[in-house]
Residue frames as qw, qx, qy, qz and C-alpha x, y, z in Angstrom:
[[0.168, 0.341, -0.710, 0.592, 15.31, 4.62, -21.12],
 [0.447, -0.014, 0.577, -0.684, 11.98, 4.46, -19.24],
 [0.460, 0.015, -0.758, -0.461, 10.61, 1.25, -20.64],
 [0.778, -0.316, 0.061, -0.539, 7.71, -0.67, -19.19],
 [0.251, -0.430, 0.858, -0.128, 8.93, -3.62, -17.11],
 [0.619, 0.050, -0.692, -0.369, 8.26, -7.14, -18.38],
 [0.828, -0.434, -0.222, -0.279, 6.86, -9.89, -16.17],
 [0.812, -0.040, -0.360, 0.458, 10.28, -11.09, -14.99],
 [0.230, 0.344, -0.242, 0.878, 11.28, -7.53, -14.01],
 [0.525, -0.519, -0.070, -0.671, 7.97, -7.08, -12.17],
 [0.899, -0.316, -0.303, 0.008, 8.58, -10.29, -10.21],
 [0.631, 0.114, -0.327, 0.694, 12.11, -9.18, -9.36],
 [0.065, -0.454, 0.114, -0.881, 10.79, -5.80, -8.25],
 [0.731, -0.489, -0.202, -0.432, 8.10, -7.47, -6.15],
 [0.857, -0.169, -0.355, 0.334, 10.82, -9.56, -4.47],
 [0.348, 0.293, -0.247, 0.856, 12.76, -6.35, -3.77],
 [0.396, -0.518, -0.032, -0.757, 9.69, -4.75, -2.20],
 [0.864, -0.388, -0.278, -0.162, 9.00, -7.81, -0.06],
 [0.755, 0.010, -0.355, 0.551, 12.62, -8.09, 1.09],
 [0.103, 0.383, -0.201, 0.896, 12.66, -4.41, 2.10],
 [0.590, -0.492, -0.125, -0.627, 9.30, -4.70, 3.87],
 [0.917, -0.328, -0.228, -0.009, 10.40, -7.80, 5.80],
 [0.259, -0.881, 0.395, -0.023, 13.76, -6.17, 6.63],
 [0.919, -0.029, 0.302, 0.250, 15.69, -8.92, 4.84],
 [0.582, 0.478, 0.153, 0.640, 17.31, -6.29, 2.63],
 [0.340, -0.734, -0.178, 0.560, 19.06, -3.26, 4.08],
 [0.426, 0.809, 0.143, 0.379, 19.58, 0.04, 2.34],
 [0.523, -0.531, -0.018, 0.667, 22.73, 2.02, 2.98],
 [0.358, 0.903, 0.213, 0.105, 23.16, 5.45, 1.48],
 [0.536, 0.086, -0.005, 0.840, 26.05, 7.57, 0.33],
 [0.100, -0.775, -0.452, 0.430, 24.77, 10.60, 2.22],
 [0.127, -0.554, 0.228, 0.791, 26.78, 13.12, 0.16],
 [0.047, 0.015, 0.762, 0.646, 25.57, 11.67, -3.13],
 [0.102, -0.508, -0.832, -0.199, 21.89, 11.06, -2.37],
 [0.190, -0.801, -0.451, 0.345, 21.20, 14.14, -0.23],
 [0.216, -0.358, 0.218, 0.882, 21.90, 16.86, -2.77],
 [0.495, 0.558, 0.053, -0.664, 20.00, 18.82, -5.40],
 [0.457, 0.393, -0.660, -0.449, 19.04, 16.66, -8.35],
 [0.038, 0.018, -0.986, 0.159, 18.37, 13.59, -6.23],
 [0.418, -0.396, -0.605, -0.550, 14.77, 12.35, -6.38],
 [0.603, -0.558, -0.556, 0.122, 14.68, 12.06, -2.57],
 [0.367, 0.045, -0.247, 0.896, 16.37, 15.38, -1.71],
 [0.195, -0.853, -0.477, -0.082, 14.37, 17.83, 0.43],
 [0.369, 0.488, -0.178, 0.771, 16.04, 21.25, 0.58],
 [0.408, -0.695, 0.040, -0.590, 13.97, 22.52, 3.52],
 [0.912, -0.388, -0.129, 0.029, 14.91, 19.55, 5.62],
 [0.768, 0.065, -0.111, 0.627, 18.54, 20.50, 5.16],
 [0.204, 0.527, -0.014, 0.825, 18.26, 24.29, 5.33],
 [0.476, -0.726, -0.192, -0.457, 15.85, 24.93, 8.22],
 [0.813, -0.492, -0.199, 0.238, 17.89, 23.28, 10.99],
 [0.597, -0.042, -0.011, 0.801, 20.81, 25.56, 10.09],
 [0.073, 0.535, 0.260, 0.800, 18.88, 28.64, 9.03],
 [0.497, -0.759, -0.355, -0.226, 16.77, 28.99, 12.20],
 [0.675, -0.555, -0.139, 0.467, 19.72, 29.19, 14.66],
 [0.468, 0.118, 0.172, 0.859, 21.60, 31.53, 12.32],
 [0.095, -0.636, -0.326, -0.693, 18.67, 33.97, 12.02],
 [0.601, -0.747, -0.281, -0.053, 17.87, 33.79, 15.74],
 [0.708, -0.293, -0.058, 0.641, 21.57, 34.28, 16.51],
 [0.282, 0.340, 0.201, 0.874, 21.68, 37.39, 14.32],
 [0.347, -0.740, -0.317, -0.481, 18.60, 38.74, 16.10],
 [0.727, -0.606, -0.206, 0.249, 20.28, 38.04, 19.45],
 [0.577, 0.042, 0.028, 0.815, 23.40, 39.88, 18.26],
 [0.001, -0.537, -0.220, -0.814, 21.24, 42.92, 17.59],
 [0.552, -0.686, -0.268, -0.391, 19.18, 42.61, 20.79],
 [0.783, -0.619, -0.018, 0.057, 21.53, 41.25, 23.46],
 [0.208, -0.814, 0.502, 0.208, 25.04, 41.62, 22.10],
 [0.542, 0.551, -0.602, -0.199, 27.59, 39.90, 19.96],
 [0.055, -0.335, 0.909, -0.243, 28.70, 37.35, 22.55],
 [0.572, 0.148, 0.650, -0.477, 25.20, 35.99, 23.23],
 [0.713, 0.542, -0.068, -0.439, 24.34, 35.86, 19.55],
 [0.425, 0.549, -0.714, -0.085, 27.52, 34.03, 18.57],
 [0.229, -0.202, 0.891, -0.336, 27.16, 31.59, 21.49],
 [0.693, 0.298, 0.421, -0.504, 23.60, 30.84, 20.35],
 [0.667, 0.583, -0.342, -0.313, 24.76, 30.24, 16.77],
 [0.193, 0.459, -0.862, 0.097, 27.57, 27.92, 17.92],
 [0.418, -0.020, 0.793, -0.443, 25.19, 26.04, 20.23],
 [0.733, 0.428, 0.153, -0.506, 22.65, 25.74, 17.40],
 [0.563, 0.560, -0.578, -0.187, 25.26, 24.29, 15.06],
 [0.032, -0.315, 0.913, -0.257, 26.37, 21.82, 17.72],
 [0.597, 0.173, 0.596, -0.509, 22.77, 20.72, 18.32],
 [0.718, 0.530, -0.170, -0.419, 22.31, 20.35, 14.56],
 [0.415, 0.526, -0.740, -0.052, 25.44, 18.24, 14.14],
 [0.085, -0.181, 0.923, -0.328, 24.63, 15.92, 17.06],
 [0.426, 0.297, 0.714, -0.470, 20.84, 15.64, 16.85],
 [0.573, 0.607, 0.115, -0.538, 19.23, 17.00, 13.69],
 [0.288, 0.545, -0.693, -0.373, 21.76, 15.55, 11.27],
 [0.127, -0.042, 0.988, -0.073, 20.93, 12.03, 12.52],
 [0.457, 0.476, 0.572, -0.487, 17.20, 12.75, 12.25],
 [0.462, 0.655, -0.251, -0.543, 17.64, 14.03, 8.69],
 [0.131, 0.378, -0.890, -0.221, 19.61, 10.90, 7.82],
 [0.270, 0.172, 0.917, -0.240, 16.91, 8.60, 9.25],
 [0.495, 0.612, 0.303, -0.537, 14.20, 10.52, 7.39],
 [0.331, 0.610, -0.541, -0.474, 16.27, 10.27, 4.21],
 [0.050, -0.141, 0.986, 0.068, 16.53, 6.49, 4.58],
 [0.373, 0.410, 0.738, -0.386, 12.78, 6.25, 5.16],
 [0.448, 0.689, -0.007, -0.570, 12.02, 8.51, 2.19],
 [0.189, 0.487, -0.765, -0.377, 14.40, 6.48, 0.00],
 [0.200, 0.078, 0.973, -0.083, 12.73, 3.18, 1.00],
 [0.428, 0.579, 0.506, -0.475, 9.31, 4.68, 0.26],
 [0.362, 0.683, -0.308, -0.554, 10.51, 6.02, -3.10],
 [0.058, 0.325, -0.909, -0.254, 12.06, 2.70, -4.12],
 [0.173, 0.223, 0.951, -0.128, 8.99, 0.69, -3.14],
 [0.371, 0.532, 0.295, -0.702, 6.51, 3.14, -4.69],
 [0.753, 0.602, 0.094, -0.249, 7.05, 1.96, -8.25],
 [0.868, 0.077, 0.274, 0.406, 9.43, 0.21, -10.62],
 [0.439, 0.749, 0.087, 0.489, 10.19, 3.41, -12.54],
 [0.307, -0.904, 0.184, -0.234, 11.06, 5.26, -9.32],
 [0.842, -0.398, 0.311, 0.187, 13.34, 2.43, -8.25],
 [0.768, 0.345, 0.247, 0.479, 15.10, 2.44, -11.61],
 [0.173, 0.893, 0.015, 0.416, 15.43, 6.25, -11.59],
 [0.491, -0.820, 0.270, -0.112, 16.97, 6.32, -8.12],
 [0.889, -0.165, 0.314, 0.288, 19.27, 3.41, -8.95],
 [0.636, 0.553, 0.170, 0.510, 20.57, 5.20, -12.03],
 [0.098, -0.943, 0.098, -0.302, 21.13, 8.35, -9.92],
 [0.623, 0.268, -0.583, 0.448, 23.40, 6.40, -7.57],
 [0.146, -0.501, 0.452, -0.723, 24.29, 6.62, -3.91],
 [0.839, -0.256, 0.134, -0.462, 22.51, 3.43, -2.78],
 [0.182, 0.347, -0.918, 0.054, 23.93, 0.17, -1.50],
 [0.859, -0.200, -0.150, -0.447, 21.69, -2.89, -1.17],
 [0.065, 0.427, -0.858, 0.277, 22.91, -5.35, 1.44],
 [0.702, -0.235, -0.643, -0.198, 21.59, -8.78, 2.35],
 [0.473, -0.675, 0.266, -0.500, 20.66, -8.53, 6.04],
 [0.968, -0.237, 0.077, -0.042, 21.48, -12.20, 6.62],
 [0.812, -0.056, 0.173, 0.555, 24.94, -11.96, 5.06],
 [0.001, -0.938, -0.026, 0.345, 26.37, -8.46, 5.06],
 [0.425, -0.368, 0.581, 0.588, 29.18, -9.53, 2.73],
 [0.323, 0.414, 0.720, 0.454, 26.69, -9.64, -0.15],
 [0.077, 0.716, 0.242, -0.650, 25.90, -6.18, -1.46],
 [0.479, 0.510, 0.505, 0.505, 25.22, -4.23, -4.61],
 [0.197, -0.536, -0.078, 0.817, 26.28, -0.61, -5.21],
 [0.444, 0.789, 0.420, 0.061, 24.39, 1.75, -7.50],
 [0.725, 0.458, 0.018, -0.514, 24.62, 2.73, -10.31],
 [0.228, 0.536, -0.777, -0.237, 27.33, 0.28, -11.40],
 [0.232, -0.053, 0.956, -0.170, 25.87, -2.88, -9.82],
 [0.412, -0.163, -0.658, -0.609, 22.92, -4.83, -11.16],
 [0.414, -0.171, 0.529, -0.721, 20.18, -4.69, -8.52],
 [0.849, 0.100, -0.147, -0.498, 18.02, -7.16, -10.43],
 [0.709, 0.262, -0.644, 0.119, 20.72, -9.82, -10.43],
 [0.034, 0.291, -0.692, 0.660, 21.38, -9.16, -6.73],
 [0.639, -0.080, 0.289, -0.708, 17.69, -9.64, -5.89],
 [0.874, 0.179, -0.352, -0.284, 17.47, -12.83, -7.97],
 [0.539, 0.311, -0.716, 0.317, 20.56, -14.30, -6.28],
 [0.059, 0.149, -0.690, 0.705, 19.49, -13.43, -2.73],
 [0.413, 0.183, 0.499, -0.740, 15.69, -13.27, -2.72],
 [0.281, 0.056, -0.765, -0.576, 14.49, -15.62, -5.45],
 [0.104, -0.327, -0.922, 0.177, 12.03, -17.23, -3.04],
 [0.155, 0.543, 0.383, -0.731, 10.04, -13.96, -3.01],
 [0.207, 0.301, -0.494, -0.789, 9.64, -14.00, -6.80],
 [0.082, 0.299, 0.947, 0.087, 6.17, -15.44, -7.16],
 [0.276, -0.321, -0.342, -0.839, 2.75, -14.30, -8.30],
 [0.646, -0.484, -0.566, -0.166, 1.07, -16.35, -5.58],
 [0.308, -0.750, 0.322, -0.489, 1.05, -14.83, -2.09],
 [0.449, 0.215, -0.823, 0.272, 3.20, -16.91, 0.23],
 [0.726, -0.565, -0.181, -0.348, 1.57, -18.65, 3.18],
 [0.168, -0.584, 0.709, -0.358, 3.25, -19.28, 6.47],
 [0.444, 0.027, -0.895, -0.042, 3.52, -22.93, 7.41],
 [0.045, 0.143, 0.737, -0.659, 1.73, -22.12, 10.68],
 [0.481, 0.228, 0.034, -0.846, -1.32, -20.91, 8.71],
 [0.564, 0.139, -0.696, -0.423, -1.72, -24.21, 6.89],
 [0.742, -0.250, 0.418, -0.461, -3.93, -26.83, 8.49],
 [0.143, -0.244, 0.942, 0.179, -2.94, -30.46, 8.18],
 [0.584, 0.006, -0.515, -0.627, -5.19, -32.45, 5.94],
 [0.663, -0.194, 0.557, -0.461, -7.56, -34.75, 7.79],
 [0.053, 0.157, -0.948, -0.273, -7.36, -38.37, 6.81],
 [0.662, -0.109, -0.315, -0.671, -10.57, -39.95, 5.64],
 [0.398, -0.194, 0.811, -0.382, -12.04, -42.39, 8.12],
 [0.219, -0.074, -0.891, -0.391, -13.54, -45.58, 6.76],
 [0.610, -0.279, -0.086, -0.737, -17.27, -45.90, 7.20],
 [0.168, -0.198, 0.903, -0.343, -18.23, -48.32, 9.96]]
């Protein structure tokens, strides 16, 4: 299952990395699928701490100040989590997923086989590929073939026009 990639697969993977880096390829996640135990990008502390801290502090407030204050603190903590921390966790998950995918071909393949990822062409959002059923390599070849090269690409602005030779006088 974990075979070494051939040259064509390495070029396709390089095109995937370049497209992600240049924001030509967008990653969308199935949050319920990718953010759970067993996922290569799952971080349990990132999911537990934002809920555990208000619950423990709320229980301490119940003991110290009374039931009403403790329960109000717990409810407020859950509301803050659902409006603020959940979005932060999702953004960190996207960043961690991008880093994991671009860190190596094997990692990319492992995460793709796990599922929960959708690759979308940023220029045309109608073109996408859903893991694990879709073929990410074919998607990259169809949409980002111009990035599949061993030679680093130069911008046209970096190139200097050739000077024409002047005849000797």
